[in-house]
N, CA, C and O of each residue as an XYZ file, in Angstrom:
956
protein
N       0.466     -0.759      0.198
C      -0.274     -0.128      0.144
C       0.694      1.540      0.260
O       1.496      1.854      1.140
N       0.341      2.201     -0.715
C       1.301      3.009     -0.997
C       1.173      4.105      0.261
O       0.132      4.424      0.837
N       2.616      4.620      0.539
C       2.482      5.532      1.975
C       1.597      7.001      1.446
O       1.421      7.160      0.238
N       1.101      7.974      2.388
C       0.123      9.004      1.941
C       1.202     10.080      1.685
O       2.234     10.059      2.356
N       0.992     11.058      0.697
C       2.135     11.650      0.244
C       2.323     12.970      1.381
O       1.276     13.597      1.543
N       3.367     13.407      2.084
C       3.665     14.148      3.008
C       3.717     15.541      2.636
O       4.565     15.984      1.862
N       2.580     16.419      3.325
C       2.310     17.403      3.668
C       3.785     18.267      3.484
O       4.851     17.907      3.984
N       3.642     19.140      2.886
C       4.576     20.368      3.159
C       4.380     21.126      4.024
O       3.276     21.625      4.238
N       5.891     21.466      4.995
C       5.444     22.511      5.811
C       5.291     23.877      5.968
O       6.110     24.478      5.272
N       4.665     24.506      6.518
C       3.815     25.843      6.341
C       5.238     26.468      6.172
O       6.333     26.328      6.716
N       4.804     27.089      5.343
C       6.405     28.346      4.925
C       6.284     29.169      5.964
O       5.649     28.610      6.858
N       6.600     30.210      6.233
C       6.599     31.649      7.235
C       6.021     32.130      6.217
O       6.225     31.768      5.058
N       4.984     33.286      6.711
C       4.198     34.210      5.740
C       3.018     33.477      5.197
O       1.939     34.047      5.033
N       3.256     31.943      4.857
C       1.613     31.752      4.641
C       0.737     31.682      5.207
O       1.125     31.227      6.283
N      -0.667     31.877      5.280
C      -1.589     32.094      6.206
C      -1.569     30.926      7.321
O      -1.644     31.200      8.519
N      -1.464     29.618      6.846
C      -1.315     28.532      8.075
C       0.019     29.030      8.712
O      -0.201     29.317      9.889
N       1.065     29.197      8.436
C       2.572     29.494      9.045
C       1.921     30.995     10.420
O       2.228     31.169     11.600
N       1.089     31.673      9.607
C       0.969     33.042     10.279
C      -0.711     32.654     11.246
O      -1.175     33.487     12.025
N      -1.289     31.510     11.030
C      -2.172     31.368     11.890
C      -2.172     30.830     13.360
O      -2.905     30.887     14.348
N      -0.898     30.243     12.976
C      -0.246     29.423     14.047
C       0.968     30.490     14.902
O       1.133     30.113     16.062
N       1.376     31.088     14.714
C       1.797     32.375     15.137
C       0.636     32.685     15.707
O       0.369     31.971     16.673
N      -0.002     33.352     15.491
C      -1.204     34.023     16.040
C      -1.911     33.512     17.059
O      -2.258     34.260     17.974
N      -2.287     31.960     17.070
C      -2.875     31.532     17.955
C      -1.879     31.348     19.230
O      -2.400     31.599     20.317
N      -0.750     31.013     19.240
C       0.158     31.157     20.218
C       0.275     32.383     20.962
O       0.520     32.289     22.165
N       0.135     33.556     20.420
C      -0.037     34.410     20.816
C      -0.876     35.259     21.871
O      -0.661     36.084     22.759
N      -2.180     34.459     21.160
C      -3.579     35.094     21.574
C      -3.791     33.625     22.978
O      -4.469     33.713     24.001
N      -3.108     32.636     22.599
C      -3.076     31.582     23.947
C      -2.320     32.436     25.136
O      -2.685     32.324     26.306
N      -1.181     33.343     24.722
C      -0.160     33.590     25.835
C      -1.134     34.990     26.291
O      -0.897     35.529     27.372
N      -2.018     35.419     25.563
C      -2.338     36.935     26.183
C      -4.072     36.099     27.376
O      -4.418     36.519     28.480
N      -4.442     35.448     26.935
C      -5.679     34.838     27.790
C      -5.712     34.574     29.057
O      -6.797     34.255     29.544
N      -4.468     34.648     29.938
C      -4.727     34.427     30.986
C      -4.697     36.105     31.688
O      -5.215     36.560     32.708
N      -3.804     36.758     30.572
C      -4.285     38.217     31.189
C      -5.636     39.289     31.001
O      -5.943     40.371     31.501
N      -6.036     38.690     30.352
C      -7.769     38.515     30.106
C      -8.554     38.185     31.196
O      -9.361     38.842     31.854
N      -8.117     36.901     31.269
C      -9.245     35.921     32.163
C      -8.248     37.398     33.546
O      -8.911     38.376     33.892
N      -7.492     37.311     33.817
C      -7.123     38.479     35.667
C      -7.993     39.686     34.977
O      -9.076     39.848     35.539
N      -7.800     40.361     34.130
C      -8.541     41.785     34.186
C     -10.167     41.839     34.686
O     -10.850     42.520     35.451
N     -10.363     40.599     33.693
C     -12.288     40.698     33.440
C     -12.861     39.934     35.603
O     -13.805     40.276     36.315
N     -11.822     38.986     35.838
C     -12.248     38.760     37.292
C     -11.567     39.640     38.318
O     -12.013     39.417     39.444
N     -10.691     40.507     38.286
C     -10.202     41.135     38.757
C     -11.439     42.216     39.255
O     -11.880     42.452     40.379
N     -11.849     42.848     37.701
C     -12.845     43.743     37.873
C     -14.461     43.866     37.998
O     -15.151     44.873     38.154
N     -14.878     42.315     37.861
C     -15.781     42.145     38.053
C     -16.499     41.378     39.619
O     -17.668     41.291     39.995
N     -15.395     40.988     40.152
C     -15.478     40.474     41.299
C     -14.624     41.497     42.754
O     -13.789     41.332     43.643
N     -15.455     42.477     42.241
C     -15.125     43.661     42.676
C     -13.658     43.736     43.937
O     -13.529     43.890     45.152
N     -12.626     43.481     42.532
C     -11.600     43.735     43.273
C     -10.858     42.815     43.656
O      -9.702     43.236     43.695
N     -10.979     41.056     44.169
C     -10.845     40.312     44.516
C      -9.850     39.305     44.239
O     -10.209     38.178     43.898
N      -8.380     39.673     44.378
C      -7.171     39.653     43.442
C      -6.619     38.276     43.907
O      -5.623     37.808     43.355
N      -7.139     37.740     44.734
C      -7.133     36.022     45.200
C      -7.669     34.814     44.037
O      -7.100     33.814     43.599
N      -8.840     35.326     43.804
C      -9.980     34.565     42.597
C      -9.049     35.149     41.579
O      -8.126     34.368     41.345
N      -8.969     36.547     40.723
C      -8.261     37.437     40.124
C      -7.141     36.074     39.597
O      -7.281     35.557     38.489
N      -5.939     35.577     40.682
C      -4.728     34.806     40.137
C      -5.031     34.217     39.809
O      -4.871     33.824     38.653
N      -5.976     33.579     41.046
C      -6.441     31.217     40.267
C      -6.628     31.375     39.100
O      -5.709     31.075     38.338
N      -8.063     31.975     38.480
C      -8.540     32.587     37.395
C      -7.315     32.442     36.402
O      -7.317     31.363     35.810
N      -6.159     33.383     36.057
C      -5.077     33.452     35.759
C      -4.433     32.166     35.706
O      -4.224     31.575     34.646
N      -4.094     31.701     36.919
C      -3.093     30.636     36.612
C      -3.562     29.410     36.203
O      -2.783     28.543     35.808
N      -5.264     29.171     36.277
C      -5.640     27.848     35.672
C      -6.314     28.286     34.083
O      -6.551     27.487     33.177
N      -6.497     29.517     34.058
C      -6.389     29.946     32.659
C      -4.679     29.229     31.740
O      -4.517     28.558     30.721
N      -4.115     29.579     32.344
C      -2.818     29.279     31.189
C      -2.762     27.902     31.501
O      -3.017     27.171     30.545
N      -2.511     27.369     32.520
C      -2.916     25.737     32.311
C      -3.761     24.660     31.370
O      -3.494     23.536     30.945
N      -4.935     25.562     31.245
C      -5.250     25.141     30.683
C      -5.420     25.414     28.903
O      -6.158     24.935     28.042
N      -4.585     26.190     28.906
C      -4.041     26.665     27.490
C      -3.058     25.831     27.144
O      -2.916     25.415     25.994
N      -2.291     25.520     28.140
C      -1.005     24.731     27.725
C      -1.096     23.481     27.666
O      -0.260     22.762     27.119
N      -2.524     22.943     28.441
C      -2.822     21.255     28.594
C      -3.434     20.864     27.178
O      -3.235     19.788     26.613
N      -4.395     22.163     26.584
C      -5.056     22.121     25.838
C      -4.509     21.883     24.299
O      -5.233     21.280     23.506
N      -2.847     22.510     23.784
C      -2.169     22.507     23.009
C      -1.215     21.283     22.990
O      -0.916     20.758     21.917
N      -0.607     20.704     24.499
C      -0.313     19.806     24.609
C      -1.135     18.241     23.754
O      -0.650     17.425     22.970
N      -2.537     18.357     24.361
C      -3.507     17.703     23.972
C      -3.468     17.275     22.242
O      -3.363     16.150     21.752
N      -3.555     18.201     21.762
C      -2.965     18.583     20.411
C      -2.101     18.730     19.504
O      -2.128     19.021     18.308
N      -1.293     18.474     20.289
C       0.437     18.169     19.687
C       0.457     19.521     19.370
O       0.841     19.508     18.201
N       0.285     20.658     19.681
C       0.787     22.098     19.042
C       2.007     22.469     19.748
O       2.118     21.945     20.856
N       3.070     23.343     19.334
C       4.151     23.842     20.054
C       3.773     24.951     20.945
O       3.248     26.001     20.576
N       4.187     24.519     22.550
C       4.041     25.187     23.934
C       5.081     25.387     23.814
O       5.561     24.388     24.351
N       6.154     26.155     23.386
C       7.312     26.579     23.942
C       6.962     28.244     24.831
O       7.250     28.730     25.924
N       5.972     28.795     23.256
C       5.344     30.290     24.196
C       4.432     29.897     24.991
O       4.137     30.779     25.798
N       3.809     28.870     25.120
C       2.638     28.885     26.635
C       3.196     28.822     27.953
O       2.888     29.371     29.011
N       4.321     27.812     27.541
C       5.193     27.323     29.066
C       6.113     28.605     29.297
O       6.508     28.818     30.443
N       6.500     29.533     28.187
C       6.849     30.670     28.443
C       6.029     31.434     29.239
O       6.452     31.970     30.264
N       4.762     31.542     28.817
C       3.267     32.885     29.241
C       2.775     31.941     30.847
O       2.094     32.547     31.675
N       3.076     30.909     31.038
C       2.773     29.989     31.666
C       3.432     30.454     33.177
O       2.745     30.560     34.193
N       4.786     30.690     33.121
C       6.348     30.789     33.947
C       5.872     32.195     34.643
O       5.853     32.525     35.829
N       5.372     33.127     33.062
C       5.140     34.336     33.337
C       4.470     34.606     33.919
O       4.712     35.558     34.662
N       2.895     33.808     33.983
C       1.919     34.241     35.141
C       2.274     33.358     36.370
O       1.323     33.418     37.150
N       3.019     32.756     36.736
C       3.539     32.484     37.905
C       3.835     33.203     38.580
O       3.397     33.192     39.731
N       4.774     34.202     38.108
C       5.961     34.829     38.623
C       5.376     36.413     38.616
O       5.911     37.450     39.009
N       4.085     36.174     38.017
C       3.401     37.764     38.111
C       2.333     37.319     39.221
O       2.641     38.025     40.181
N       1.236     36.520     39.609
C       0.909     35.921     40.544
C       1.624     35.547     41.965
O       0.917     35.653     42.967
N       3.167     35.056     42.142
C       3.699     35.332     43.431
C       3.914     36.434     43.606
O       3.651     36.918     44.707
N       4.526     37.305     42.474
C       4.876     38.865     43.147
C       4.097     39.459     43.457
O       4.412     40.189     44.396
N       2.316     39.625     42.856
C       1.118     40.228     43.512
C       0.455     39.658     45.267
O      -0.070     40.295     46.180
N       0.818     38.155     45.104
C       0.311     37.261     46.111
C       1.346     38.035     47.290
O       0.938     38.419     48.386
N       2.731     38.164     46.815
C       3.747     38.426     48.252
C       3.667     39.698     48.520
O       4.007     40.090     49.636
N       3.234     40.528     47.616
C       3.259     42.095     48.303
C       1.554     42.393     48.556
O       1.229     43.220     49.408
N       0.685     41.783     47.891
C      -0.687     41.910     48.140
C      -1.629     43.224     47.268
O      -2.810     43.567     47.214
N      -0.339     43.671     46.671
C      -0.843     44.942     46.083
C      -0.858     44.068     44.592
O       0.007     43.327     44.125
N      -2.219     44.472     44.039
C      -2.932     44.149     42.478
C      -2.171     44.150     41.630
O      -1.893     43.211     40.885
N      -1.482     45.835     41.644
C      -0.987     46.259     40.292
C       0.721     45.253     40.230
O       1.424     45.156     39.224
N       0.922     44.831     41.159
C       2.183     44.551     41.213
C       2.016     43.416     40.188
O       2.951     43.623     39.415
N       1.460     42.506     39.817
C       0.700     41.625     38.839
C       1.350     42.384     37.181
O       1.119     41.658     36.214
N       1.715     43.039     37.022
C       2.579     43.830     36.299
C       3.432     44.257     36.017
O       3.713     44.795     34.946
N       4.221     44.061     37.214
C       5.343     44.637     37.537
C       6.487     43.427     36.933
O       7.345     43.954     36.226
N       6.601     42.324     37.047
C       7.590     41.652     35.922
C       7.402     41.643     34.867
O       8.282     41.054     34.240
N       6.399     42.148     34.126
C       6.726     42.182     32.902
C       7.094     43.968     31.937
O       7.315     44.337     30.784
N       6.940     44.673     33.513
C       7.085     46.383     32.872
C       9.036     46.300     33.096
O      10.018     46.942     32.724
N       8.787     45.301     33.783
C      10.595     45.377     33.951
C      11.625     44.225     33.203
O      12.820     44.350     32.933
N      10.696     43.037     32.965
C      10.723     42.748     31.625
C      11.216     43.376     30.400
O      12.302     43.140     29.870
N      10.082     44.419     29.889
C      10.429     45.169     29.191
C      11.499     46.281     28.947
O      12.010     46.728     27.920
N      11.674     46.614     30.541
C      12.526     47.803     30.598
C      13.694     47.301     30.150
O      14.292     48.169     29.514
N      14.580     45.767     30.228
C      15.016     44.890     30.408
C      15.918     44.802     28.993
O      17.102     44.880     28.665
N      14.181     44.520     28.157
C      14.796     44.282     26.629
C      15.066     45.820     25.985
O      15.916     45.808     25.095
N      14.421     47.283     26.320
C      15.073     48.561     26.327
C      16.367     48.561     26.094
O      17.025     48.645     25.057
N      16.720     48.421     27.552
C      18.056     48.492     27.427
C      19.327     47.925     26.792
O      20.436     48.458     26.844
N      18.872     46.214     25.892
C      19.289     45.503     25.174
C      19.276     46.148     24.176
O      20.406     46.409     23.765
N      18.078     46.715     23.309
C      18.038     47.034     22.340
C      18.426     48.470     21.987
O      18.712     48.804     20.838
N      18.421     49.471     23.241
C      19.564     50.541     22.886
C      20.988     50.306     23.100
O      21.619     51.326     22.821
N      21.678     49.414     23.462
C      23.271     49.019     23.861
C      23.659     48.880     22.230
O      24.561     49.422     21.592
N      22.553     47.877     21.791
C      22.919     47.076     20.809
C      23.137     48.523     19.872
O      24.241     49.038     19.697
N      21.832     49.063     19.310
C      21.968     50.324     18.770
C      23.132     51.243     18.827
O      23.744     51.234     17.759
N      23.703     52.136     19.836
C      24.097     52.756     20.203
C      25.797     52.307     19.800
O      26.557     53.183     19.388
N      26.245     50.946     19.960
C      27.290     50.579     20.060
C      27.468     50.202     18.457
O      28.582     49.931     18.008
N      26.021     50.209     17.451
C      26.043     49.459     15.737
C      26.344     48.366     15.906
O      27.314     47.925     15.289
N      25.471     47.382     16.982
C      25.702     46.136     16.386
C      24.335     45.456     17.287
O      24.051     44.753     18.258
N      23.615     46.445     15.881
C      22.130     46.159     16.438
C      21.364     44.768     16.279
O      21.287     44.093     15.252
N      20.851     44.512     17.449
C      20.037     43.035     18.146
C      19.102     42.124     16.789
O      18.673     40.985     16.605
N      19.125     43.038     16.283
C      18.475     41.773     14.646
C      19.251     41.480     13.581
O      19.230     40.570     12.752
N      20.149     42.710     13.813
C      21.769     42.097     12.865
C      22.624     40.975     14.027
O      22.680     39.825     13.592
N      22.965     41.083     14.753
C      23.349     39.695     15.350
C      22.091     38.508     15.071
O      22.517     37.620     14.333
N      20.915     38.338     15.415
C      20.331     37.430     15.472
C      20.137     37.245     13.586
O      19.937     36.031     13.549
N      20.107     37.502     12.774
C      20.146     37.796     11.354
C      20.997     36.937     11.164
O      20.583     35.918     10.611
N      22.515     36.994     11.539
C      23.926     36.207     11.966
C      23.855     35.294     11.782
O      24.213     34.588     10.840
N      23.042     35.020     13.264
C      23.141     33.681     13.544
C      22.328     32.590     13.577
O      22.383     31.465     14.073
N      21.491     33.273     12.860
C      20.145     31.735     12.361
C      20.466     32.299     10.186
O      19.686     31.841      9.350
N      21.242     32.921      9.897
C      21.406     32.446      8.325
C      23.503     32.220      8.310
O      24.238     32.090      7.331
N      23.828     32.256      9.668
C      25.210     31.812      9.830
C      26.606     32.620      8.919
O      27.747     32.234      8.667
N      25.775     34.027      8.570
C      26.588     35.084      7.811
C      27.399     35.448      9.186
O      28.613     35.576      9.030
N      26.946     35.613     10.371
C      27.584     36.338     11.657
C      27.530     37.504     10.869
O      26.706     37.780      9.998
N      28.593     38.226     11.305
C      28.824     39.492     11.197
C      28.834     40.397      9.450
O      29.191     41.491      9.014
N      28.162     39.041      8.881
C      28.950     39.604      7.252
C      27.728     41.112      6.774
O      28.200     42.123      6.253
N      26.312     40.991      7.047
C      25.609     41.939      6.811
C      26.497     43.031      7.367
O      26.062     43.970      6.700
N      27.265     43.458      7.988
C      27.508     45.100      8.631
C      28.628     45.564      7.216
O      29.411     46.513      7.211
N      28.396     44.599      6.141
C      29.258     45.348      5.335
C      28.688     45.772      4.256
O      29.321     46.502      3.493
N      27.803     45.518      4.073
C      25.957     45.935      3.488
C      25.479     46.549      3.573
O      24.335     46.256      3.918
N      25.850     48.312      3.326
C      25.200     49.083      3.332
C      23.531     48.998      3.368
O      23.045     49.714      4.243
N      22.834     48.449      2.784
C      21.726     48.573      2.776
C      20.807     47.243      3.273
O      19.599     47.087      3.095
N      21.740     46.345      3.943
C      21.153     45.505      4.916
C      21.601     46.313      6.965
O      20.717     46.670      7.744
N      22.519     46.345      7.150
C      22.854     47.267      8.091
C      21.635     48.054      8.227
O      20.812     48.131      9.138
N      21.738     48.669      6.985
C      20.300     49.989      7.492
C      19.364     49.379      7.657
O      18.819     49.732      8.703
N      18.715     48.405      7.031
C      17.611     47.871      7.236
C      17.581     47.085      9.019
O      16.712     47.191      9.884
N      18.618     46.484      9.039
C      18.410     45.671     10.030
C      18.444     46.280     11.759
O      17.804     45.879     12.730
N      19.538     47.475     11.635
C      19.428     48.804     12.829
C      18.138     49.334     12.438
O      17.926     50.120     13.361
N      17.051     49.416     11.593
C      15.984     50.106     11.758
C      15.626     49.606     11.879
O      14.915     50.340     12.566
N      14.883     48.130     12.018
C      14.018     47.253     13.000
C      14.365     46.989     13.900
O      13.616     46.376     14.661
N      15.576     47.287     14.250
C      15.464     47.112     15.382
C      15.177     48.307     16.482
O      15.387     48.140     17.684
N      14.686     49.498     15.936
C      14.224     50.796     16.345
C      13.349     50.773     16.460
O      12.773     51.486     17.281
N      12.570     49.651     15.436
C      10.995     49.653     15.733
C      10.752     49.283     16.752
O      10.061     49.919     17.548
N      11.279     48.121     16.986
C      11.304     46.773     18.136
C      11.281     47.804     19.434
O      10.361     47.678     20.242
N      12.340     48.875     19.647
C      13.115     49.614     20.736
C      11.462     50.224     20.905
O      10.662     49.783     21.731
N      11.198     51.250     19.993
C      10.250     51.899     19.779
C       8.613     51.177     20.829
O       8.094     51.631     21.849
N       8.308     50.157     20.133
C       7.430     48.959     20.913
C       7.287     48.919     22.382
O       6.291     49.157     23.065
N       8.717     48.500     22.805
C       8.746     48.240     24.193
C       9.013     49.934     24.725
O       8.281     50.107     25.699
N       9.506     50.728     24.530
C       9.221     52.048     24.999
C       7.882     52.991     24.876
O       7.710     53.989     25.575
N       7.120     52.604     24.052
C       5.745     52.728     24.067
C       4.913     52.061     25.246
O       4.184     52.683     26.019
N       5.143     50.685     25.255
C       4.329     49.716     26.413
C       4.870     50.761     27.942
O       4.060     51.040     28.827
N       6.851     51.368     27.998
C       6.329     51.361     29.374
C       6.060     52.979     30.022
O       6.104     53.405     31.176
N       5.697     53.791     28.402
C       5.035     55.564     29.056
C       4.136     55.034     29.194
O       3.636     55.887     29.927
N       3.011     53.912     29.104
C       1.968     53.448     28.745
C       1.266     53.612     30.191
O       0.409     54.317     30.726
N       2.553     52.030     30.658
C       2.165     51.356     31.857
C       2.876     51.507     33.344
O       2.582     50.957     34.405
N       3.757     52.309     33.076
C       4.890     52.353     34.331
C       3.713     53.999     34.756
O       3.531     54.064     35.972
N       3.209     54.826     34.194
C       2.938     55.514     35.104
C       1.185     55.494     35.686
O       0.668     56.232     36.525
N       0.599     54.433     34.936
C      -0.799     53.517     36.052
C      -0.199     52.452     36.541
O      -0.819     51.938     37.472
N       0.666     52.001     36.283
C       1.449     51.088     37.877
C       1.823     51.906     39.248
O       1.663     51.505     40.401
N       2.398     53.240     38.785
C       2.545     54.035     39.852
C       1.404     54.502     40.186
O       1.342     54.547     41.414
N       0.315     54.933     39.616
C      -1.084     55.309     40.380
C      -2.418     54.512     40.902
O      -3.482     54.751     41.474
N      -1.538     53.188     40.228
C      -2.353     51.982     41.026
C      -3.610     51.943     40.309
O      -4.675     51.806     40.912
N      -3.534     52.065     38.973
C      -4.663     51.680     37.911
C      -4.951     50.756     37.738
O      -4.637     50.703     36.549
N      -5.603     49.234     38.086
C      -5.366     47.783     38.049
C      -6.409     47.514     36.734
O      -6.216     46.647     35.882
N      -7.091     48.071     36.752
C      -8.162     48.034     35.657
C      -7.081     48.876     34.046
O      -6.385     48.172     33.314
N      -7.146     49.562     33.963
C      -6.168     50.325     33.137
C      -5.094     49.132     32.686
O      -5.023     48.661     31.550
N      -4.558     48.881     33.431
C      -3.432     48.078     33.663
C      -3.257     47.060     32.564
O      -2.588     46.885     31.546
N      -4.582     46.240     33.576
C      -4.941     45.423     32.392
C      -5.461     46.010     31.197
O      -4.683     45.807     30.265
N      -6.277     46.531     30.927
C      -6.394     46.788     29.288
C      -5.316     47.120     28.745
O      -5.238     46.729     27.581
N      -4.189     47.854     29.229
C      -3.167     48.517     28.364
C      -2.034     46.948     28.275
O      -1.271     46.689     27.343
N      -2.203     46.289     29.263
C      -1.776     44.645     28.930
C      -2.438     44.508     28.015
O      -1.708     44.962     27.134
N      -3.162     44.260     27.631
C      -4.197     43.257     26.280
C      -4.020     44.114     25.218
O      -4.102     43.662     24.076
N      -3.856     44.951     25.356
C      -4.290     46.347     24.072
C      -2.310     46.174     23.710
O      -1.684     45.708     22.759
N      -1.962     46.715     24.811
C       0.086     46.047     24.291
C       0.333     44.980     23.580
O       1.408     44.766     23.020
N      -0.861     44.080     23.551
C      -0.126     42.388     23.545
C       0.116     42.476     22.162
O       0.946     43.120     21.520
N      -1.121     41.398     21.708
C      -0.961     40.658     20.460
C      -1.389     42.034     19.113
O      -1.067     42.005     17.925
N      -2.022     42.891     19.690
C      -2.521     43.982     18.504
C      -1.594     44.991     18.203
O      -1.483     45.522     17.098
N      -0.677     45.347     19.583
C       0.267     46.392     18.921
C       1.577     45.278     18.851
O       2.660     45.823     19.062
N       1.619     44.240     18.666
C       3.090     43.349     18.162
C       2.703     42.967     16.768
O       3.510     42.764     15.860
N       0.997     42.860     16.644
C       0.799     43.061     14.764
C       1.614     44.358     14.425
O       2.680     44.323     13.811
N       0.962     45.612     14.924
C       1.771     45.995     14.332
C       2.904     47.027     14.115
O       3.086     48.035     13.431
N       3.593     46.272     15.048
C       4.662     46.118     15.197
C       5.862     45.485     14.108
O       6.779     45.894     13.395
N       5.163     44.155     14.513
C       5.952     43.076     12.604
C       5.778     43.997     11.507
O       6.642     44.335     10.699
N       4.360     44.434     11.569
C       3.850     45.121     10.483
C       4.701     46.910      9.777
O       4.623     47.336      8.624
N       5.195     47.355     10.595
C       6.030     48.292     10.537
C       7.563     47.664     10.347
O       8.305     48.288      9.587
N       7.884     46.922     10.747
C       9.217     46.372     10.914
C       9.555     45.934      9.502
O      10.684     45.998      9.018
N       8.377     45.444      8.833
C       8.284     44.515      7.167
C       8.347     45.528      6.308
O       8.897     45.441      5.210
N       7.633     46.835      6.874
C       7.622     47.615      5.778
C       8.792     48.261      5.685
O       9.097     48.476      4.512
N       9.745     48.743      6.661
C      11.392     49.460      7.083
C      12.076     48.371      6.573
O      12.694     48.703      5.561
N      12.178     47.518      6.785
C      13.061     46.074      6.291
C      12.942     46.460      4.429
O      13.922     46.468      3.684
N      11.430     46.766      3.971
C      11.717     45.849      2.521
C      12.058     47.797      1.966
O      12.358     47.947      0.781
N      12.012     48.539      2.482
C      11.656     49.857      1.986
C      13.458     50.408      2.103
O      13.848     51.521      1.750
N      14.002     49.728      2.461
C      15.427     49.365      3.683
C      16.183     49.044      1.734
O      17.219     49.611      1.386
N      15.671     48.417      1.106
C      16.668     48.069      0.633
C      16.278     47.584     -0.804
O      15.062     47.406     -0.873
N      17.032     47.277     -2.139
C      16.733     46.527     -3.221
C      16.186     46.084     -3.473
O      16.419     44.931     -3.108
N      14.506     46.217     -4.533
C      13.916     45.059     -5.072
C      14.971     43.552     -5.060
O      14.481     42.616     -4.430
N      15.976     43.368     -5.535
C      16.726     42.632     -5.756
C      16.724     41.912     -4.557
O      16.236     40.788     -4.683
N      17.048     42.151     -3.626
C      18.195     41.568     -1.927
C      16.956     41.141     -1.352
O      17.090     40.261     -0.502
N      15.365     41.659     -1.664
C      14.599     41.358     -0.632
C      13.798     39.971     -0.802
O      13.352     39.498      0.243
N      13.577     39.306     -1.924
C      13.300     38.396     -1.777
C      14.186     37.093     -0.853
O      13.540     36.181     -0.337
N      15.598     37.155     -0.747
C      16.756     36.699      0.095
C      16.486     37.501      1.792
O      16.520     36.685      2.713
N      16.256     38.858      2.171
C      16.767     38.881      2.933
C      14.735     38.472      4.053
O      14.512     37.946      5.143
N      13.769     39.097      2.940
C      12.419     38.350      3.486
C      12.291     36.502      3.798
O      11.736     36.069      4.808
N      12.853     35.682      2.832
C      13.064     34.639      3.454
C      13.941     34.452      5.173
O      13.456     34.135      6.260
N      15.115     34.742      4.858
C      15.761     35.244      6.105
C      15.236     35.523      7.273
O      15.052     34.614      8.082
N      15.001     36.454      7.480
C      13.898     37.783      8.266
C      12.212     36.686      9.196
O      11.582     36.757     10.251
N      12.205     35.807      7.914
C      11.053     35.575      8.232
C      11.019     34.359      9.431
O      10.153     34.171     10.286
N      12.668     33.368      9.101
C      12.949     32.144      9.785
C      13.574     32.987     10.996
O      13.551     32.353     12.051
N      13.948     33.856     11.058
C      14.363     34.989     12.662
C      13.020     34.767     13.140
O      12.789     33.647     13.593
N      12.148     35.564     13.127
C      10.932     35.405     13.557
C      10.729     34.042     14.226
O      10.678     33.890     15.446
N      10.627     33.151     13.398
C      10.062     31.858     13.845
C      11.019     31.134     14.722
O      10.751     30.229     15.513
N      12.579     31.852     14.371
C      13.374     30.891     15.456
C      14.004     29.648     14.630
O      14.670     28.876     15.320
N      13.913     29.407     13.541
C      14.100     28.320     12.452
C      15.233     28.592     11.765
O      15.729     29.692     12.005
N      15.915     27.733     10.790
C      16.879     27.876     10.702
C      16.675     27.938      8.753
O      15.812     27.199      8.279
N      17.539     28.866      7.751
C      17.347     28.844      6.608
C      18.194     27.714      5.641
O      19.365     27.349      5.743
N      17.470     27.434      4.969
C      18.008     26.239      4.398
C      19.658     26.519      3.526
O      19.686     27.291      2.568
N      20.851     25.852      3.965
C      22.046     26.362      3.699
C      22.438     26.749      2.509
O      23.203     27.646      2.153
N      21.647     25.739      1.768
C      21.642     25.190      0.410
C      21.186     26.624     -0.571
O      21.621     26.844     -1.702
N      20.470     27.265     -0.015
C      19.482     28.465     -0.600
C      20.328     29.668     -0.705
O      20.409     30.551     -1.559
N      21.281     29.322      1.045
C      22.027     31.017      0.990
C      23.153     31.094      0.190
O      23.776     30.141     -0.276
N      23.402     32.356      0.042
C      24.196     33.232     -1.329
C      25.483     33.115     -0.710
O      25.681     33.383      0.475
N      26.456     32.669     -1.601
C      27.777     32.762     -1.018
C      28.570     34.507      0.049
O      28.793     35.706     -0.117
N      28.667     33.560      0.938
C      29.125     34.751      1.753
C      30.197     35.764      1.528
O      31.270     35.218      1.274
N      30.240     36.927      1.540
C      30.791     38.157      0.964
C      32.361     38.329      2.056
O      32.235     38.360      3.280
N      33.421     38.403      1.543
C      34.372     38.670      2.587
C      34.109     40.477      3.235
O      34.097     41.453      2.486
N      33.965     40.526      4.404
C      34.028     41.760      5.085
C      34.790     43.215      4.544
O      35.967     43.404      4.851
N      34.109     44.128      3.798
C      35.014     45.159      3.600
C      35.786     45.359      4.901
O      35.291     45.116      6.002
N      37.089     45.838      4.707
C      37.824     46.354      5.906
C      38.478     47.780      5.028
O      38.902     47.915      3.880
N      38.368     48.432      5.829
C      38.892     50.212      5.985
C      40.595     49.601      5.964
O      41.536     50.392      6.045
């Protein structure tokens, strides 16, 4: 009996690949939606809101495990919810559930800033590792400009989150923090990806775009491109 023909893996940028990514992002956001709703409608019952958030994260993880879906992002989100819940429970302040996320964004912002200032933008370093071309992108003015701009786009995303959430945290406005957490999650990240895509595409000539687009898609997915399809590495220009 003939073996059924294997289905090709979803390519980056295809509806199936995008749908999988969006699904994971939604799963990560569900515990925070649950926390915000329960805290708001339960007369600010912090303990109940934390229990519901942790339960939602656990259900999502089990659901993806049963369906044999990638759960790396869900596990990371579940651990994040546990840390946030422990922080809020330990201090007894509901706004502290958002403190780990604020500190994490501040850390990301610092990394972005340092790599931009030193002219080794983070997305350039990631691009070099994923494509195994290492620092050769620095000798390509178009590619360097594009990867630097993409890093600035993501740094701006983090800065906007901090600008919105830090004042709300200091004001102890838990309801607004929950809404901001959700709004600055998947919807805002989708806008950031669109902006990064537009910036990268407009930073280089059309003949180079196809290669870079494929490599950039692999970078966002955390996968490695086919080495046979990689162009011959050009030696870095030295002054």
